[in-house]
C-alpha positions, 0 to 999 in steps of 0.5 A: 468463451470468456467468463464474466468478471464480478468484483465485490468491493467492501468499503467502496465509499471509503478513501481507498475504495474510491481510488480503487474504482478510479484505477479500475477505470483508468486501467481499462479493466472491464468489470461485468458486475460491480458489487459495492458493499458496506454497512453504514454506507448502505444505500449510498451511490458510487460511480463506476464506468459512468454508472451509479451503483448502490452500496449493498449490505455486506451482512446479507450479500451472497458471496458466491456472486463474486469471483474477486473480492477486495476488502478495504474496510479494516481488520474487524470487517475482514476478520468476520467476512473475508474467509466466507468469500474464499469459501464461496469461491472468490479470490480475496484481496485484503488491505487490512493487517488482519491476515498479513502475518499468517503463514498460509496467506501470501503477502504480495507486492506484484513486482517483488513476489508476484510469482506466488500468484501464478502458483495459486490453484484455488480461491485464496486469501491474499494480503496487501502490505502496509503502505509504508512497507510497499513503497520501501521495498519497491525502492530497496529490492533492486539494491538488495538483489545486487548488493545485499542489504543486512540492516535497515534503519527507517524513519517514516513521515506519514500523512493523515490520509493513512488514518482515514477521512476523519483524520484528514478532517481533523488536520483541516479543521486544526489548520484552517478553522477559527474554532478547530476541533480538539484531537480525537483521531490522534492523541495530540494535535496534528496541525503544526506538529509531529507525533512520534506514534503510528498505531498502538504501542507494543510490549517492546516499546515499538508501535505496531506500525513500526513492527509491521515494517519489520515483519513485512520486510522479512516476509516479502523480501528477505527473512535475514534482513534486520529492520529498526523503524520509527514511525511519525505522523506529520501534518501532511494531507497525503503522501508518505515519506521515508528516510532510509539508512541501510547497511550493505553486504557489498560495497556500492557507490552513490552512482552504483546505487542509482544504476541499480535502481534506474529502470526499475518498473514503478520506481522513479529516481529524482535526485539532483542536489545541484538543482534542488531536485528531490521528491516531496509529498505535495509535488509527487504524491497526488494520485501518482503511481510511482515510488519516488527516490531521492537524496541518494548517498553512500559512505563507508563507516568503519569498513561497512557500506551504508546507503541513505535514501529518501522515498516518497509515494502516494499512500492511498492511490499509489503503491501504499494501498489502491494501486497494489491491490489493483495490480494483484487483481490484474495478476490474478486475471492474467494468470487466469485464476478467477476467469479467462479474460481478454479485456485487460490492457497491458502494460500499465 
């Protein structure tokens, strides 16, 4: 007899929380009981599986009622509550950066290191990677597997949705209102501008967002890959873009790189210079699941092979946040971690 699937979702009313609910519906993941949880949103309604659910207070909720819990409410909330849910018997998927760099916490992109989930023997805290890291490594893994990547230099062009609802409203106001709002979310106006800062500056003059790309690439893909990053915030509502330059161990032509990536689940090549075909956030990052790769180039520099890519993905609905978390949940279900469960429909 199948056991029930009870999911607690912290941050259910937020931008990512809403996308998680959409994906659970879309992928026919039948949830016996959904517990939407929050703090300032307590009493509000969220709709899931054609039913309204009242958001409950996280502080007073009994964590033993859930067997999978998704935290989409930031580091401070995860820090205070996430391990309580694990101790109460729930597998916890955390979308914040709070636990990503702890040795005992798996940092998971299912297509890359999902086998880690198969070996979990008890309720565990699982970290969801940074949005920029997820789309980057989806595109780079097949190249690294075949040719070896030694060094990555990456510049990100990150949408305001990555900062949340207030940032989206700030861009909208500064772009369209007669009396636009002064900058509050960002240190400078974001409309018609590019701000070369995502997150706080660290002692090494890199921002935390830039170092996330370093730490997470090495933890998920290969600890020997050197990474240098520059992260910029751009006046785009949704969808992160990345210009990627990498040094390979072996030689690979443009055609060889395309062949390596082609057919990779979750990655779509869009690269036809003659027809001006390449991915953009407006066209390809609106509730889209795939990571799009274009502008593929290869050249020899002083005997070394350097490959350049342009990568675009939906940072909220897609691999950057909601989709990856839901895929982790699917993997847990399929590996019978929280429940023996037959309602799940695959492939996705």
